[in-house]
Each structure stands twice: as C-alpha cells, then as structure tokens.
All heavy atoms as a GROMACS GRO file, in nm:
protein
  605
    1MET      N    1   3.686  11.066   3.201
    1MET     CA    2   3.566  11.070   3.278
    1MET      C    3   3.585  11.167   3.395
    1MET      O    4   3.689  11.168   3.459
    1MET     CB    5   3.538  10.929   3.331
    1MET     CG    6   3.393  10.900   3.346
    1MET     SD    7   3.356  10.732   3.402
    1MET     CE    8   3.417  10.630   3.271
    2ASP      N    9   3.484  11.248   3.425
    2ASP     CA   10   3.497  11.345   3.533
    2ASP      C   11   3.479  11.277   3.670
    2ASP      O   12   3.429  11.167   3.681
    2ASP     CB   13   3.397  11.459   3.515
    2ASP     CG   14   3.254  11.411   3.524
    2ASP    OD1   15   3.203  11.403   3.637
    2ASP    OD2   16   3.194  11.382   3.418
    3GLU      N   17   3.520  11.348   3.776
    3GLU     CA   18   3.518  11.293   3.913
    3GLU      C   19   3.377  11.256   3.959
    3GLU      O   20   3.359  11.156   4.027
    3GLU     CB   21   3.578  11.395   4.010
    3GLU     CG   22   3.727  11.406   4.001
    3GLU     CD   23   3.797  11.281   4.049
    3GLU    OE1   24   3.763  11.229   4.156
    3GLU    OE2   25   3.885  11.234   3.976
    4PHE      N   26   3.279  11.336   3.923
    4PHE     CA   27   3.142  11.308   3.964
    4PHE      C   28   3.095  11.175   3.906
    4PHE      O   29   3.036  11.093   3.975
    4PHE     CB   30   3.049  11.421   3.920
    4PHE     CG   31   2.906  11.395   3.955
    4PHE    CD1   32   2.859  11.414   4.084
    4PHE    CD2   33   2.816  11.351   3.858
    4PHE    CE1   34   2.728  11.390   4.117
    4PHE    CE2   35   2.684  11.325   3.890
    4PHE     CZ   36   2.639  11.345   4.020
    5THR      N   37   3.122  11.153   3.777
    5THR     CA   38   3.080  11.029   3.710
    5THR      C   39   3.151  10.909   3.771
    5THR      O   40   3.089  10.805   3.795
    5THR     CB   41   3.108  11.038   3.559
    5THR    OG1   42   3.040  11.153   3.507
    5THR    CG2   43   3.061  10.915   3.486
    6VAL      N   44   3.279  10.923   3.798
    6VAL     CA   45   3.355  10.814   3.860
    6VAL      C   46   3.295  10.779   3.996
    6VAL      O   47   3.274  10.662   4.028
    6VAL     CB   48   3.504  10.850   3.873
    6VAL    CG1   49   3.579  10.749   3.959
    6VAL    CG2   50   3.569  10.864   3.736
    7GLY      N   51   3.266  10.881   4.076
    7GLY     CA   52   3.207  10.859   4.207
    7GLY      C   53   3.072  10.791   4.198
    7GLY      O   54   3.040  10.701   4.276
    8LYS      N   55   2.992  10.833   4.102
    8LYS     CA   56   2.859  10.774   4.084
    8LYS      C   57   2.870  10.626   4.045
    8LYS      O   58   2.798  10.542   4.098
    8LYS     CB   59   2.784  10.852   3.975
    8LYS     CG   60   2.642  10.810   3.957
    8LYS     CD   61   2.570  10.896   3.855
    8LYS     CE   62   2.431  10.844   3.832
    8LYS     NZ   63   2.358  10.918   3.733
    9ILE      N   64   2.960  10.596   3.955
    9ILE     CA   65   2.980  10.457   3.911
    9ILE      C   66   3.031  10.372   4.028
    9ILE      O   67   2.982  10.261   4.051
    9ILE     CB   68   3.077  10.450   3.791
    9ILE    CG1   69   3.008  10.510   3.667
    9ILE    CG2   70   3.121  10.306   3.764
    9ILE    CD1   71   3.101  10.532   3.550
   10LEU      N   72   3.128  10.424   4.103
   10LEU     CA   73   3.180  10.350   4.218
   10LEU      C   74   3.070  10.323   4.321
   10LEU      O   75   3.061  10.215   4.376
   10LEU     CB   76   3.294  10.426   4.285
   10LEU     CG   77   3.431  10.411   4.223
   10LEU    CD1   78   3.531  10.503   4.292
   10LEU    CD2   79   3.478  10.268   4.228
   11ARG      N   80   2.985  10.422   4.345
   11ARG     CA   81   2.875  10.404   4.442
   11ARG      C   82   2.779  10.295   4.393
   11ARG      O   83   2.735  10.210   4.471
   11ARG     CB   84   2.800  10.534   4.465
   11ARG     CG   85   2.690  10.519   4.571
   11ARG     CD   86   2.628  10.651   4.607
   11ARG     NE   87   2.718  10.740   4.673
   11ARG     CZ   88   2.738  10.744   4.805
   11ARG    NH1   89   2.674  10.661   4.883
   11ARG    NH2   90   2.820  10.830   4.858
   12GLU      N   91   2.747  10.296   4.264
   12GLU     CA   92   2.657  10.193   4.209
   12GLU      C   93   2.718  10.053   4.225
   12GLU      O   94   2.649   9.958   4.264
   12GLU     CB   95   2.628  10.222   4.062
   12GLU     CG   96   2.536  10.341   4.042
   12GLU     CD   97   2.521  10.381   3.896
   12GLU    OE1   98   2.572  10.310   3.806
   12GLU    OE2   99   2.458  10.486   3.871
   13ILE      N  100   2.847  10.042   4.196
   13ILE     CA  101   2.916   9.914   4.210
   13ILE      C  102   2.918   9.872   4.356
   13ILE      O  103   2.891   9.756   4.389
   13ILE     CB  104   3.059   9.922   4.152
   13ILE    CG1  105   3.054   9.939   4.000
   13ILE    CG2  106   3.141   9.800   4.190
   13ILE    CD1  107   3.186   9.975   3.938
   14ALA      N  108   2.947   9.965   4.446
   14ALA     CA  109   2.952   9.936   4.589
   14ALA      C  110   2.816   9.891   4.641
   14ALA      O  111   2.806   9.796   4.718
   14ALA     CB  112   3.001  10.058   4.665
   15GLU      N  113   2.711   9.959   4.597
   15GLU     CA  114   2.577   9.926   4.643
   15GLU      C  115   2.531   9.788   4.594
   15GLU      O  116   2.440   9.730   4.652
   15GLU     CB  117   2.478  10.034   4.603
   15GLU     CG  118   2.498  10.163   4.684
   15GLU     CD  119   2.414  10.279   4.637
   15GLU    OE1  120   2.353  10.272   4.527
   15GLU    OE2  121   2.409  10.379   4.711
   16GLN      N  122   2.596   9.737   4.491
   16GLN     CA  123   2.566   9.602   4.442
   16GLN      C  124   2.640   9.496   4.524
   16GLN      O  125   2.620   9.377   4.503
   16GLN     CB  126   2.602   9.589   4.295
   16GLN     CG  127   2.514   9.671   4.204
   16GLN     CD  128   2.560   9.668   4.059
   16GLN    OE1  129   2.654   9.596   4.025
   16GLN    NE2  130   2.494   9.745   3.976
   17GLY      N  131   2.726   9.540   4.616
   17GLY     CA  132   2.795   9.447   4.703
   17GLY      C  133   2.933   9.405   4.658
   17GLY      O  134   2.994   9.317   4.719
   18ASN      N  135   2.986   9.467   4.555
   18ASN     CA  136   3.121   9.436   4.509
   18ASN      C  137   3.222   9.491   4.608
   18ASN      O  138   3.233   9.613   4.624
   18ASN     CB  139   3.141   9.496   4.370
   18ASN     CG  140   3.277   9.468   4.314
   18ASN    OD1  141   3.377   9.512   4.369
   18ASN    ND2  142   3.281   9.397   4.203
   19LEU      N  143   3.297   9.404   4.678
   19LEU     CA  144   3.388   9.448   4.784
   19LEU      C  145   3.498   9.539   4.734
   19LEU      O  146   3.535   9.634   4.803
   19LEU     CB  147   3.448   9.328   4.856
   19LEU     CG  148   3.355   9.258   4.952
   19LEU    CD1  149   3.426   9.140   5.016
   19LEU    CD2  150   3.303   9.352   5.058
   20LEU      N  151   3.551   9.512   4.618
   20LEU     CA  152   3.654   9.599   4.564
   20LEU      C  153   3.595   9.737   4.536
   20LEU      O  154   3.656   9.839   4.565
   20LEU     CB  155   3.717   9.540   4.437
   20LEU     CG  156   3.830   9.621   4.376
   20LEU    CD1  157   3.942   9.645   4.477
   20LEU    CD2  158   3.884   9.550   4.252
   21GLY      N  159   3.474   9.740   4.483
   21GLY     CA  160   3.405   9.867   4.459
   21GLY      C  161   3.378   9.941   4.588
   21GLY      O  162   3.394  10.063   4.595
   22VAL      N  163   3.339   9.868   4.692
   22VAL     CA  164   3.314   9.929   4.823
   22VAL      C  165   3.442   9.992   4.876
   22VAL      O  166   3.443  10.107   4.920
   22VAL     CB  167   3.260   9.823   4.923
   22VAL    CG1  168   3.258   9.878   5.063
   22VAL    CG2  169   3.122   9.775   4.881
   23TYR      N  170   3.551   9.917   4.870
   23TYR     CA  171   3.679   9.967   4.919
   23TYR      C  172   3.726  10.089   4.840
   23TYR      O  173   3.769  10.188   4.897
   23TYR     CB  174   3.786   9.857   4.916
   23TYR     CG  175   3.921   9.908   4.956
   23TYR    CD1  176   3.948   9.942   5.088
   23TYR    CD2  177   4.022   9.924   4.862
   23TYR    CE1  178   4.071   9.991   5.126
   23TYR    CE2  179   4.145   9.973   4.898
   23TYR     CZ  180   4.170  10.007   5.030
   23TYR     OH  181   4.293  10.056   5.067
   24ARG      N  182   3.715  10.082   4.709
   24ARG     CA  183   3.760  10.196   4.627
   24ARG      C  184   3.675  10.319   4.650
   24ARG      O  185   3.725  10.431   4.648
   24ARG     CB  186   3.762  10.156   4.480
   24ARG     CG  187   3.876  10.064   4.449
   24ARG     CD  188   3.894  10.044   4.302
   24ARG     NE  189   4.011   9.960   4.278
   24ARG     CZ  190   4.040   9.907   4.162
   24ARG    NH1  191   3.961   9.927   4.059
   24ARG    NH2  192   4.147   9.833   4.147
   25LEU      N  193   3.545  10.300   4.672
   25LEU     CA  194   3.459  10.413   4.703
   25LEU      C  195   3.500  10.475   4.836
   25LEU      O  196   3.515  10.597   4.848
   25LEU     CB  197   3.312  10.370   4.708
   25LEU     CG  198   3.213  10.478   4.752
   25LEU    CD1  199   3.214  10.595   4.654
   25LEU    CD2  200   3.073  10.420   4.765
   26ALA      N  201   3.524  10.392   4.937
   26ALA     CA  202   3.567  10.442   5.068
   26ALA      C  203   3.697  10.520   5.055
   26ALA      O  204   3.712  10.629   5.112
   26ALA     CB  205   3.583  10.326   5.166
   27LYS      N  206   3.790  10.466   4.979
   27LYS     CA  207   3.920  10.531   4.961
   27LYS      C  208   3.905  10.666   4.890
   27LYS      O  209   3.966  10.765   4.929
   27LYS     CB  210   4.012  10.438   4.881
   27LYS     CG  211   4.154  10.477   4.881
   27LYS     CD  212   4.238  10.366   4.817
   27LYS     CE  213   4.381  10.409   4.808
   27LYS     NZ  214   4.465  10.308   4.747
   28LYS      N  215   3.821  10.669   4.788
   28LYS     CA  216   3.798  10.794   4.715
   28LYS      C  217   3.735  10.899   4.806
   28LYS      O  218   3.778  11.014   4.809
   28LYS     CB  219   3.708  10.768   4.594
   28LYS     CG  220   3.676  10.891   4.512
   28LYS     CD  221   3.599  10.853   4.388
   28LYS     CE  222   3.562  10.969   4.301
   28LYS     NZ  223   3.666  11.064   4.276
   29LEU      N  224   3.635  10.858   4.884
   29LEU     CA  225   3.570  10.950   4.976
   29LEU      C  226   3.666  10.993   5.087
   29LEU      O  227   3.663  11.108   5.132
   29LEU     CB  228   3.445  10.886   5.036
   29LEU     CG  229   3.332  10.858   4.937
   29LEU    CD1  230   3.222  10.776   5.004
   29LEU    CD2  231   3.275  10.987   4.879
   30ASP      N  232   3.751  10.902   5.131
   30ASP     CA  233   3.849  10.930   5.235
   30ASP      C  234   3.943  11.042   5.190
   30ASP      O  235   3.974  11.133   5.266
   30ASP     CB  236   3.927  10.802   5.266
   30ASP     CG  237   4.016  10.811   5.388
   30ASP    OD1  238   4.020  10.916   5.454
   30ASP    OD2  239   4.084  10.711   5.416
   31ASN      N  240   3.986  11.036   5.066
   31ASN     CA  241   4.078  11.136   5.014
   31ASN      C  242   4.015  11.274   5.004
   31ASN      O  243   4.086  11.375   5.002
   31ASN     CB  244   4.130  11.095   4.876
   31ASN     CG  245   4.222  10.976   4.882
   31ASN    OD1  246   4.287  10.952   4.983
   31ASN    ND2  247   4.228  10.898   4.776
   32LYS      N  248   3.882  11.280   5.002
   32LYS     CA  249   3.813  11.408   4.986
   32LYS      C  250   3.747  11.455   5.115
   32LYS      O  251   3.690  11.564   5.118
   32LYS     CB  252   3.707  11.394   4.877
   32LYS     CG  253   3.765  11.369   4.739
   32LYS     CD  254   3.660  11.333   4.636
   32LYS     CE  255   3.554  11.438   4.623
   32LYS     NZ  256   3.461  11.415   4.514
   33ALA      N  257   3.753  11.377   5.223
   33ALA     CA  258   3.684  11.411   5.348
   33ALA      C  259   3.736  11.542   5.405
   33ALA      O  260   3.857  11.562   5.418
   33ALA     CB  261   3.700  11.298   5.449
   34LYS      N  262   3.642  11.631   5.439
   34LYS     CA  263   3.679  11.762   5.492
   34LYS      C  264   3.622  11.790   5.630
   34LYS      O  265   3.656  11.890   5.692
   34LYS     CB  266   3.633  11.870   5.395
   34LYS     CG  267   3.707  11.870   5.264
   34LYS     CD  268   3.660  11.984   5.177
   34LYS     CE  269   3.743  12.007   5.056
   34LYS     NZ  270   3.736  11.919   4.950
   35ASN      N  271   3.533  11.702   5.678
   35ASN     CA  272   3.472  11.724   5.809
   35ASN      C  273   3.422  11.592   5.866
   35ASN      O  274   3.431  11.488   5.801
   35ASN     CB  275   3.358  11.827   5.799
   35ASN     CG  276   3.254  11.788   5.698
   35ASN    OD1  277   3.208  11.674   5.694
   35ASN    ND2  278   3.216  11.882   5.613
   36SER      N  279   3.368  11.597   5.986
   36SER     CA  280   3.325  11.474   6.052
   36SER      C  281   3.206  11.409   5.981
   36SER      O  282   3.192  11.287   5.983
   36SER     CB  283   3.291  11.500   6.199
   36SER     OG  284   3.188  11.595   6.211
   37SER      N  285   3.122  11.488   5.917
   37SER     CA  286   3.010  11.431   5.842
   37SER      C  287   3.061  11.348   5.724
   37SER      O  288   3.012  11.237   5.701
   37SER     CB  289   2.918  11.543   5.793
   37SER     OG  290   2.812  11.491   5.719
   38ASP      N  291   3.158  11.402   5.653
   38ASP     CA  292   3.221  11.327   5.543
   38ASP      C  293   3.283  11.198   5.596
   38ASP      O  294   3.272  11.092   5.535
   38ASP     CB  295   3.331  11.409   5.475
   38ASP     CG  296   3.280  11.529   5.398
   38ASP    OD1  297   3.158  11.539   5.374
   38ASP    OD2  298   3.364  11.614   5.362
   39MET      N  299   3.349  11.208   5.712
   39MET     CA  300   3.419  11.093   5.767
   39MET      C  301   3.321  10.984   5.810
   39MET      O  302   3.352  10.865   5.801
   39MET     CB  303   3.508  11.134   5.884
   39MET     CG  304   3.598  11.024   5.933
   39MET     SD  305   3.697  10.939   5.804
   39MET     CE  306   3.806  11.067   5.751
   40MET      N  307   3.201  11.020   5.853
   40MET     CA  308   3.102  10.919   5.889
   40MET      C  309   3.068  10.832   5.768
   40MET      O  310   3.054  10.711   5.779
   40MET     CB  311   2.975  10.985   5.945
   40MET     CG  312   2.996  11.050   6.080
   40MET     SD  313   3.058  10.939   6.207
   40MET     CE  314   2.919  10.833   6.227
   41THR      N  315   3.058  10.894   5.651
   41THR     CA  316   3.032  10.820   5.528
   41THR      C  317   3.150  10.730   5.494
   41THR      O  318   3.133  10.614   5.458
   41THR     CB  319   3.002  10.917   5.412
   41THR    OG1  320   2.892  11.000   5.449
   41THR    CG2  321   2.970  10.842   5.284
   42VAL      N  322   3.271  10.785   5.508
   42VAL     CA  323   3.393  10.708   5.482
   42VAL      C  324   3.399  10.586   5.574
   42VAL      O  325   3.424  10.474   5.528
   42VAL     CB  326   3.518  10.797   5.502
   42VAL    CG1  327   3.646  10.714   5.502
   42VAL    CG2  328   3.524  10.906   5.397
   43LEU      N  329   3.373  10.608   5.702
   43LEU     CA  330   3.377  10.498   5.799
   43LEU      C  331   3.274  10.391   5.766
   43LEU      O  332   3.302  10.272   5.778
   43LEU     CB  333   3.355  10.551   5.941
   43LEU     CG  334   3.467  10.638   5.997
   43LEU    CD1  335   3.424  10.702   6.128
   43LEU    CD2  336   3.594  10.558   6.014
   44TYR      N  337   3.157  10.434   5.722
   44TYR     CA  338   3.053  10.337   5.684
   44TYR      C  339   3.104  10.244   5.574
   44TYR      O  340   3.096  10.122   5.585
   44TYR     CB  341   2.926  10.408   5.639
   44TYR     CG  342   2.827  10.313   5.576
   44TYR    CD1  343   2.747  10.232   5.656
   44TYR    CD2  344   2.819  10.299   5.438
   44TYR    CE1  345   2.659  10.140   5.600
   44TYR    CE2  346   2.731  10.209   5.381
   44TYR     CZ  347   2.651  10.130   5.462
   44TYR     OH  348   2.565  10.038   5.404
   45TRP      N  349   3.158  10.303   5.467
   45TRP     CA  350   3.202  10.221   5.354
   45TRP      C  351   3.324  10.137   5.387
   45TRP      O  352   3.334  10.022   5.344
   45TRP     CB  353   3.225  10.308   5.230
   45TRP     CG  354   3.096  10.355   5.172
   45TRP    CD1  355   3.048  10.483   5.171
   45TRP    CD2  356   2.996  10.276   5.108
   45TRP    NE1  357   2.925  10.487   5.111
   45TRP    CE2  358   2.890  10.361   5.070
   45TRP    CE3  359   2.985  10.140   5.078
   45TRP    CZ2  360   2.776  10.316   5.005
   45TRP    CZ3  361   2.871  10.094   5.013
   45TRP    CH2  362   2.768  10.181   4.977
   46TYR      N  363   3.418  10.191   5.467
   46TYR     CA  364   3.531  10.110   5.509
   46TYR      C  365   3.483   9.993   5.595
   46TYR      O  366   3.536   9.882   5.586
   46TYR     CB  367   3.634  10.191   5.588
   46TYR     CG  368   3.737  10.262   5.503
   46TYR    CD1  369   3.773  10.393   5.529
   46TYR    CD2  370   3.801  10.197   5.397
   46TYR    CE1  371   3.869  10.459   5.453
   46TYR    CE2  372   3.896  10.261   5.320
   46TYR     CZ  373   3.930  10.392   5.349
   46TYR     OH  374   4.025  10.455   5.272
   47LYS      N  375   3.385  10.016   5.681
   47LYS     CA  376   3.334   9.909   5.766
   47LYS      C  377   3.268   9.800   5.682
   47LYS      O  378   3.286   9.682   5.708
   47LYS     CB  379   3.235   9.963   5.869
   47LYS     CG  380   3.184   9.855   5.962
   47LYS     CD  381   3.133   9.909   6.091
   47LYS     CE  382   3.074   9.808   6.184
   47LYS     NZ  383   3.106   9.670   6.168
   48VAL      N  384   3.192   9.839   5.580
   48VAL     CA  385   3.131   9.739   5.491
   48VAL      C  386   3.240   9.655   5.426
   48VAL      O  387   3.231   9.532   5.421
   48VAL     CB  388   3.042   9.807   5.385
   48VAL    CG1  389   2.997   9.709   5.278
   48VAL    CG2  390   2.920   9.874   5.450
   49ALA      N  391   3.344   9.722   5.376
   49ALA     CA  392   3.455   9.650   5.312
   49ALA      C  393   3.528   9.561   5.412
   49ALA      O  394   3.562   9.446   5.382
   49ALA     CB  395   3.552   9.748   5.248
   50ALA      N  396   3.552   9.613   5.533
   50ALA     CA  397   3.622   9.536   5.636
   50ALA      C  398   3.540   9.414   5.677
   50ALA      O  399   3.594   9.304   5.692
   50ALA     CB  400   3.650   9.624   5.756
   51ASP      N  401   3.411   9.432   5.695
   51ASP     CA  402   3.324   9.320   5.732
   51ASP      C  403   3.320   9.214   5.622
   51ASP      O  404   3.297   9.097   5.649
   51ASP     CB  405   3.182   9.369   5.762
   51ASP     CG  406   3.173   9.446   5.892
   51ASP    OD1  407   3.268   9.442   5.972
   51ASP    OD2  408   3.069   9.512   5.914
   52GLY      N  409   3.343   9.258   5.499
   52GLY     CA  410   3.346   9.164   5.387
   52GLY      C  411   3.480   9.094   5.370
   52GLY      O  412   3.496   9.006   5.287
   53GLY      N  413   3.580   9.136   5.450
   53GLY     CA  414   3.709   9.068   5.447
   53GLY      C  415   3.824   9.146   5.386
   53GLY      O  416   3.934   9.091   5.372
   54LYS      N  417   3.804   9.272   5.350
   54LYS     CA  418   3.913   9.351   5.291
   54LYS      C  419   4.010   9.396   5.402
   54LYS      O  420   3.977   9.479   5.484
   54LYS     CB  421   3.860   9.474   5.218
   54LYS     CG  422   3.786   9.447   5.090
   54LYS     CD  423   3.871   9.385   4.982
   54LYS     CE  424   3.960   9.486   4.917
   54LYS     NZ  425   4.047   9.427   4.817
   55ARG      N  426   4.129   9.338   5.402
   55ARG     CA  427   4.229   9.372   5.502
   55ARG      C  428   4.268   9.519   5.499
   55ARG      O  429   4.290   9.581   5.602
   55ARG     CB  430   4.354   9.286   5.484
   55ARG     CG  431   4.337   9.145   5.535
   55ARG     CD  432   4.463   9.065   5.517
   55ARG     NE  433   4.480   9.043   5.374
   55ARG     CZ  434   4.595   9.025   5.313
   55ARG    NH1  435   4.707   9.025   5.382
   55ARG    NH2  436   4.601   9.005   5.184
   56GLU      N  437   4.279   9.573   5.379
   56GLU     CA  438   4.318   9.713   5.365
   56GLU      C  439   4.219   9.805   5.435
   56GLU      O  440   4.256   9.907   5.494
   56GLU     CB  441   4.329   9.752   5.217
   56GLU     CG  442   4.428   9.671   5.138
   56GLU     CD  443   4.366   9.548   5.072
   56GLU    OE1  444   4.258   9.502   5.116
   56GLU    OE2  445   4.426   9.498   4.977
   57ALA      N  446   4.091   9.769   5.426
   57ALA     CA  447   3.987   9.849   5.491
   57ALA      C  448   3.999   9.841   5.643
   57ALA      O  449   3.985   9.942   5.712
   57ALA     CB  450   3.849   9.803   5.446
   58ARG      N  451   4.028   9.722   5.694
   58ARG     CA  452   4.047   9.706   5.839
   58ARG      C  453   4.164   9.791   5.887
   58ARG      O  454   4.158   9.858   5.990
   58ARG     CB  455   4.073   9.561   5.874
   58ARG     CG  456   3.954   9.473   5.858
   58ARG     CD  457   3.986   9.332   5.903
   58ARG     NE  458   3.885   9.242   5.849
   58ARG     CZ  459   3.908   9.120   5.811
   58ARG    NH1  460   4.028   9.068   5.822
   58ARG    NH2  461   3.811   9.045   5.764
   59TYR      N  462   4.271   9.788   5.812
   59TYR     CA  463   4.390   9.865   5.848
   59TYR      C  464   4.360  10.015   5.848
   59TYR      O  465   4.397  10.086   5.941
   59TYR     CB  466   4.504   9.832   5.751
   59TYR     CG  467   4.631   9.906   5.780
   59TYR    CD1  468   4.716   9.864   5.882
   59TYR    CD2  469   4.667  10.019   5.707
   59TYR    CE1  470   4.833   9.932   5.911
   59TYR    CE2  471   4.784  10.089   5.735
   59TYR     CZ  472   4.867  10.044   5.837
   59TYR     OH  473   4.981  10.112   5.865
   60ARG      N  474   4.291  10.062   5.744
   60ARG     CA  475   4.261  10.205   5.735
   60ARG      C  476   4.165  10.247   5.846
   60ARG      O  477   4.180  10.356   5.903
   60ARG     CB  478   4.205  10.240   5.597
   60ARG     CG  479   4.178  10.387   5.579
   60ARG     CD  480   4.304  10.472   5.591
   60ARG     NE  481   4.270  10.612   5.579
   60ARG     CZ  482   4.322  10.708   5.654
   60ARG    NH1  483   4.413  10.682   5.744
   60ARG    NH2  484   4.282  10.832   5.639
   61LEU      N  485   4.067  10.164   5.880
   61LEU     CA  486   3.978  10.195   5.991
   61LEU      C  487   4.058  10.213   6.120
   61LEU      O  488   4.035  10.307   6.196
   61LEU     CB  489   3.875  10.083   6.011
   61LEU     CG  490   3.753  10.085   5.922
   61LEU    CD1  491   3.671   9.958   5.941
   61LEU    CD2  492   3.666  10.206   5.949
   62ALA      N  493   4.152  10.123   6.143
   62ALA     CA  494   4.235  10.132   6.262
   62ALA      C  495   4.314  10.262   6.263
   62ALA      O  496   4.324  10.330   6.366
   62ALA     CB  497   4.329  10.012   6.271
   63GLU      N  498   4.369  10.300   6.149
   63GLU     CA  499   4.445  10.426   6.139
   63GLU      C  500   4.357  10.546   6.170
   63GLU      O  501   4.397  10.636   6.244
   63GLU     CB  502   4.500  10.444   5.997
   63GLU     CG  503   4.622  10.368   5.965
   63GLU     CD  504   4.674  10.401   5.827
   63GLU    OE1  505   4.594  10.431   5.736
   63GLU    OE2  506   4.796  10.397   5.810
   64ILE      N  507   4.238  10.548   6.112
   64ILE     CA  508   4.147  10.661   6.132
   64ILE      C  509   4.113  10.676   6.280
   64ILE      O  510   4.118  10.786   6.335
   64ILE     CB  511   4.020  10.645   6.046
   64ILE    CG1  512   4.054  10.661   5.898
   64ILE    CG2  513   3.914  10.747   6.088
   64ILE    CD1  514   3.942  10.620   5.803
   65TYR      N  515   4.077  10.566   6.344
   65TYR     CA  516   4.041  10.572   6.485
   65TYR      C  517   4.162  10.603   6.574
   65TYR      O  518   4.150  10.675   6.673
   65TYR     CB  519   3.973  10.444   6.530
   65TYR     CG  520   3.830  10.435   6.484
   65TYR    CD1  521   3.787  10.332   6.402
   65TYR    CD2  522   3.736  10.531   6.523
   65TYR    CE1  523   3.655  10.324   6.360
   65TYR    CE2  524   3.605  10.524   6.480
   65TYR     CZ  525   3.564  10.420   6.400
   65TYR     OH  526   3.435  10.412   6.358
   66GLU      N  527   4.277  10.550   6.539
   66GLU     CA  528   4.396  10.577   6.618
   66GLU      C  529   4.434  10.724   6.613
   66GLU      O  530   4.470  10.786   6.713
   66GLU     CB  531   4.513  10.491   6.569
   66GLU     CG  532   4.640  10.514   6.648
   66GLU     CD  533   4.756  10.432   6.597
   66GLU    OE1  534   4.773  10.422   6.474
   66GLU    OE2  535   4.830  10.378   6.681
   67GLN      N  536   4.425  10.783   6.494
   67GLN     CA  537   4.464  10.923   6.474
   67GLN      C  538   4.353  11.019   6.515
   67GLN      O  539   4.379  11.138   6.534
   67GLN     CB  540   4.499  10.947   6.328
   67GLN     CG  541   4.619  10.870   6.281
   67GLN     CD  542   4.637  10.877   6.130
   67GLN    OE1  543   4.558  10.938   6.059
   67GLN    NE2  544   4.740  10.813   6.080
   68GLY      N  545   4.229  10.970   6.525
   68GLY     CA  546   4.118  11.059   6.555
   68GLY      C  547   4.089  11.154   6.440
   68GLY      O  548   4.051  11.268   6.460
   69TYR      N  549   4.109  11.108   6.319
   69TYR     CA  550   4.092  11.189   6.200
   69TYR      C  551   3.943  11.215   6.174
   69TYR      O  552   3.871  11.129   6.130
   69TYR     CB  553   4.156  11.116   6.080
   69TYR     CG  554   4.156  11.192   5.951
   69TYR    CD1  555   4.229  11.308   5.937
   69TYR    CD2  556   4.083  11.146   5.842
   69TYR    CE1  557   4.229  11.378   5.819
   69TYR    CE2  558   4.083  11.216   5.723
   69TYR     CZ  559   4.156  11.331   5.712
   69TYR     OH  560   4.156  11.400   5.594
   70PHE      N  561   3.896  11.337   6.208
   70PHE     CA  562   3.756  11.377   6.198
   70PHE      C  563   3.662  11.284   6.275
   70PHE      O  564   3.546  11.270   6.244
   70PHE     CB  565   3.709  11.385   6.053
   70PHE     CG  566   3.765  11.499   5.976
   70PHE    CD1  567   3.826  11.478   5.854
   70PHE    CD2  568   3.756  11.629   6.022
   70PHE    CE1  569   3.877  11.583   5.780
   70PHE    CE2  570   3.807  11.736   5.949
   70PHE     CZ  571   3.868  11.713   5.829
   71THR      N  572   3.715  11.216   6.375
   71THR     CA  573   3.635  11.127   6.459
   71THR      C  574   3.702  11.118   6.595
   71THR      O  575   3.814  11.163   6.612
   71THR     CB  576   3.618  10.987   6.396
   71THR    OG1  577   3.523  10.913   6.467
   71THR    CG2  578   3.748  10.913   6.385
   72ASN      N  579   3.635  11.058   6.690
   72ASN     CA  580   3.695  11.040   6.822
   72ASN      C  581   3.801  10.933   6.816
   72ASN      O  582   3.784  10.832   6.748
   72ASN     CB  583   3.588  10.998   6.923
   72ASN     CG  584   3.487  11.108   6.948
   72ASN    OD1  585   3.520  11.225   6.939
   72ASN    ND2  586   3.365  11.069   6.979
   73ARG      N  587   3.910  10.956   6.889
   73ARG     CA  588   4.015  10.854   6.897
   73ARG      C  589   3.962  10.737   6.976
   73ARG      O  590   3.893  10.753   7.075
   73ARG     CB  591   4.140  10.909   6.966
   73ARG     CG  592   4.210  11.012   6.880
   73ARG     CD  593   4.332  11.062   6.947
   73ARG     NE  594   4.438  10.964   6.923
   73ARG     CZ  595   4.562  10.981   6.960
   73ARG    NH1  596   4.598  11.086   7.026
   73ARG    NH2  597   4.651  10.890   6.933
   74ASP      N  598   3.992  10.617   6.929
   74ASP     CA  599   3.942  10.497   6.995
   74ASP      C  600   4.046  10.386   6.986
   74ASP      O  601   4.096  10.354   6.886
   74ASP     CB  602   3.812  10.454   6.929
   74ASP     CG  603   3.744  10.340   7.000
   74ASP    OD1  604   3.797  10.293   7.103
   74ASP    OD2  605   3.639  10.299   6.952
   0.00000   0.00000   0.00000
C-alpha cells in the first residue's frame, strides 16, 4: 500500500475516535513534519490521543514543547 493510502486510512480511523489510530496518525505526521504548519497538525492529533489517555502521546507532546521543535518552547 502506498503512503498516501496509508495516511488516508489512518485519518479515517482517527476521525472515528480510535485512540490507537489517532496516535499512529500523529506519529506518522510527526515523522514527516517540515514546518510549523505541519507541526500544528501533529500537535492537534497528539493532544487528542493524550486527552484520550495515550501515555506515549503525552510524552511526545512534552518532548516537542521542551525542544521547541517547529513550535515555541514551553
């Protein structure tokens, strides 16, 4: 399966509220982020996963904000 199809399927799963799908979508987008606009999308999906209880998402959010990776350090 090509990357576009995988991304589309992950987004559909995430939009249905599946926390694992949300986290995997965030992780996939995180790996491809090239600017602050991309990172805003990544942060959104990680926050949804973190609010749903995914520890990995909380940890990654903390890393992103600590490092200031395409966002302000906080």
